[in-house]
C-alpha positions, 0 to 999 in steps of 0.5 A: 103442786096443789096435791102436794100442798094438800098432803103436806097440810094433812101430814102437819095436821096429823103430826100436831094432833096425833096424841089425841087421835086414839082418844077421839077415834079409837072406838070408831076405828075398832068398829071398822076393824071388826066389820072388816075382819069378820070378812077376812081370814088372815093366814100365817103366810100372808104379807100384809100392808096397812096403808095409812096405818096411823098409830097402829090401832089395827095391829093388835087385831092381826099380829097373831096371824101374818108372817109380816105386816107393814104399816105405812103412813105419811105422818112420822109422829103417828108412825112413832106411836104405832111403833111403840104400840107394836113394840111387843110384836116381832112381825110389824115393820114401819115405812114413812111414805106417801100412799100415792107413791108406794115404795114397794115392788109390784104384787108383793102384798097378799092383803092390803088394808086402807082404813080412813084414808081417801077423804085426805087425798086429792085423787082416791082413784089414782091412790087405789090404782097405786095400792092395787099395783102392790097387791098380788093377783086375787089379793084382798084389798079392804077399804073404807070410805067415810059416809060424810064424804061418799055416798054408798053409790059413789064409793062403790063406783070409785072402787069399780072404776079402780078395777076392784071387784067388791066381794063384801060391802058393809053399810051398817048404820052404826058405822061412820063409814062404808067397809068394802072387801075387794079383789 
């Protein structure tokens, strides 16, 4: 029950502040996307999940490649802004759901992005296990961890305890987060 109360507060906070989100954080998010996408090659046959997609800032960077992209977020208002942003793209779809209880079949996504999500969750390790279930075997899972919440060591340990193998780890001082590309 305590976890749901925490998530509900987060959802309400994002619903209230979503209009400011892009102005406050788009530059920071763009830097994360650039760091991650320098390590990831998307293909036209990819089926991509952006777990915690927020207002859909990532979509502009990836919509020209995959067959389909699913943006998932717990905040309905963030999804509505994301839908407006992605309106010109025919391959982006939206789902309102809790990232800890993904409403997808196991092993359906070929690439999963999880940007700026774990600091909002009661059990990031359990969330990673849920995300991993939806990823195909040997799929890329790209995750970030805020430096003000995680040390490099604790973030890497979190990923490893979740049975993820880190293939690239970006700890650039100018980024406010760690960017990890995993299998």
